[in-house]
N, C-alpha and C positions, 0 to 999 in steps of 0.2 A: 504494500500500500504506500502511496505517496500523496502529498498535497501539491497542488499546482497553483501558481500565481495567476492572476487574472490575464496578464498578457500571454501567458502560455496557453491558456484555454483558447484565446482568440487566434493566436498564431497556429495552433494545432488544427483549428477548424478552417482557417482562411489562408494562411501563409506557412505551411509546414516547412518550407525551405528556410525559414528564419530560425528554426530550432536547431540546437546542436545535436550531434549524433547521440551523445549521452542522454540528452533530454528525450529524444525520440525512442531510444532503447528503454528508458525507464517507463515512459508512457505505454509502450507496447507491452512490456512485462506486466505492468499493473493492470492493463486492460484484459490481459489473459489470465490473471490470477485473482488477487483480492480487491482490486478496484482503485479508483482515483478519487481522493477527497476534493470536492468542489465546495469551497467556502461560500456560504450564502451571501456574504458581502460582495462577492464577485458578480452576482446577479445585478446588484445595484450599480457596481462600477461599469459593467457592460451597458446597462440601460442609460447611464449618464453619458458614456462615450457616444452612443447613438443619438441621444437628445442634443448633445453639443455638436453633432455632425463631425466628430473626430473619428467615427467609425461609420462608414457608409455601406449599407447592405442592400441586396436585391429583395430581401424579405423583411417583414417587420420583426421587432424585437422578440415577441413571443414565439414566432415561428423559428427564429434563429436559435433560441434557447432549446426549443423542442428538438430541433435537428442535432444540436450539440449533445444533448442527453441521449438521444437515440443512437448516436454513433460511437458512444464510449460507455465504459462501465463507471460512470460518475456516481459518487455517493455524496448527496447534498448534506453538508454539515453546518448546523447552526452554531450560534455562539452560546456555549455553556457557561456556567458561573466560573469555572476554572479558566476558560479561555478569556473571559471578560477581565478577570482579576489579573492574569499574567499580561494581557495586552495593555492594560492601563499603566504598567511599569516598564514595558519594553521601549527602548529607544527614546526615553523621555526627553533627552537633549538633542539627539541626532535625527530622528525621523518622526515627524508629526503626523504622517499619513495614517489615519486610523485603519484603512484597509490593509496596508502593509503590516501593521501591528497585529491585527486580528488574524490574518493569514499565517504570519510567523508563529503566533501563539498557538494556533491550531496545530501546526506541525509539531511544535514542542510538546503540547499536551498529548497528542496522539503518538508521540515518540516515533515519528517518521520523518523522512527526508522531504525537503521542499524543492520543487523544480522551479527555478527562476533564473532570469538573465539579469536581475537587478544586482548591481555591484555592491550596493550598501548591504543588502540582505546576505549576499555571499560572504561578506566580511564579518558577519555577526558571530559572536562567540556563542557557544551552546546551541548552535543551529547547524544541521548538516544540510547542505544544498547540493543540487545536481545541476550542472550546466555544462 
């Protein structure tokens, strides 16, 4: 099982050539075994990207999300009390992005790796990333 950052979900669906080989391999393995954690905050991030026209699609948001979930073994993960608590303390000085903090906390609470191209997250202590 792995956790994927929001941009990884988008790239995997629309621009797989943007993914590193390690990321592709991790996604393929998780799809064929115990699944991929899709943090619920990624739903909001994708909706906001579409709303702000930073992500242009040929289908509407709901159809895109349906297609993404149909094509992968995604497991939608909500914010638990443990994730909320940990995320409130993560990167307090360095990273104010709540989505990054929640996604990272999810990987840490679930004791799994995070697939991300985000350099800040890759440099985090106590977090194992794949890129």
